[in-house]
C-alpha positions as CSV (number, residue, x, y, z in Angstrom):
1,M,87.2,-80.4,110.8
2,G,84.5,-80.2,108.3
3,S,82.4,-83.1,109.3
4,F,82.1,-84.9,112.4
5,S,83.0,-88.5,113.1
6,I,80.9,-91.4,114.5
7,W,82.8,-90.8,118.0
8,H,81.6,-87.1,118.0
9,W,77.9,-88.3,117.3
10,L,78.2,-90.9,120.1
11,I,79.6,-88.7,122.8
12,V,76.7,-86.2,121.7
13,L,74.2,-88.9,122.4
14,L,75.7,-89.9,125.4
15,I,75.5,-86.6,127.0
16,V,71.8,-86.1,125.7
17,V,70.9,-89.3,127.4
18,M,72.6,-88.5,130.4
19,V,71.1,-84.9,130.6
20,F,67.3,-86.0,129.7
21,G,67.1,-89.7,130.6
22,T,65.8,-92.4,128.5
23,K,62.2,-92.4,129.9
24,K,61.9,-88.5,128.8
25,L,63.5,-89.1,125.4
26,K,61.0,-92.0,125.0
27,N,58.2,-89.8,125.9
28,M,59.4,-86.9,123.5
29,G,59.6,-89.5,120.7
30,S,56.2,-90.9,121.0
31,D,54.7,-87.2,121.4
32,L,56.6,-86.4,118.2
33,G,55.3,-89.3,116.3
34,G,51.8,-88.7,117.3
35,A,52.0,-85.1,116.1
36,V,53.3,-86.2,112.9
37,K,50.5,-88.8,112.5
38,G,48.0,-86.0,113.5
39,F,49.5,-83.7,110.8
40,K,49.3,-86.4,108.0
41,D,45.8,-87.2,109.1
42,G,45.0,-83.4,109.0
43,M,46.6,-83.1,105.5
44,K,44.2,-86.1,104.0
45,D,41.3,-84.6,105.6
46,G,42.1,-81.2,104.0
47,S,42.5,-82.6,100.5
48,Q,39.1,-84.0,100.3
49,T,36.8,-82.3,97.7
50,P,33.6,-80.8,99.3
51,A,31.4,-83.9,97.7
52,D,33.5,-86.2,99.8
53,V,33.1,-84.3,103.1
54,P,29.9,-85.3,105.1
55,V,27.4,-82.5,105.9
56,P,26.2,-82.5,109.6
57,P,22.8,-82.2,110.0
58,A,21.2,-78.5,110.5
59,S,19.9,-77.9,113.8
60,V,17.3,-75.4,114.5
61,T,18.4,-73.1,117.4
62,T,17.5,-69.3,117.8
63,N,20.0,-66.7,118.9
64,A,18.5,-66.7,122.4
65,Q,18.8,-70.4,122.8
66,A,22.6,-70.3,121.7
67,A,23.1,-67.3,124.0
68,D,21.8,-69.1,126.9
69,K,23.9,-72.1,126.3
70,T,27.1,-69.9,126.2
71,T,26.5,-67.5,128.6
72,I,27.0,-68.0,132.4
73,D,25.4,-65.5,134.8
74,V,27.3,-65.0,138.1
75,E,26.5,-62.7,141.0
76,A,29.8,-61.0,142.0
77,K,30.5,-60.7,145.9
78,Q,33.0,-58.3,147.3
79,K,35.7,-59.8,149.8
80,S,35.7,-58.2,153.2
């Protein structure tokens, strides 16, 4: 009763496949693999020293220019 036999795990696997279907399980597996790969890449990028990280070129913009790019001016109209 302490551990499950192979037959228990096969029955659980069969029920999971019947509930979710093989296509959905395959998609979940590829999504999980992509997430793990992205996490590993992020960890590699985070471990770089500041000398290794490329510095983006400085762009010259004023606060007014930056505000113009992010602000959307919309005229509100009432529904009748």
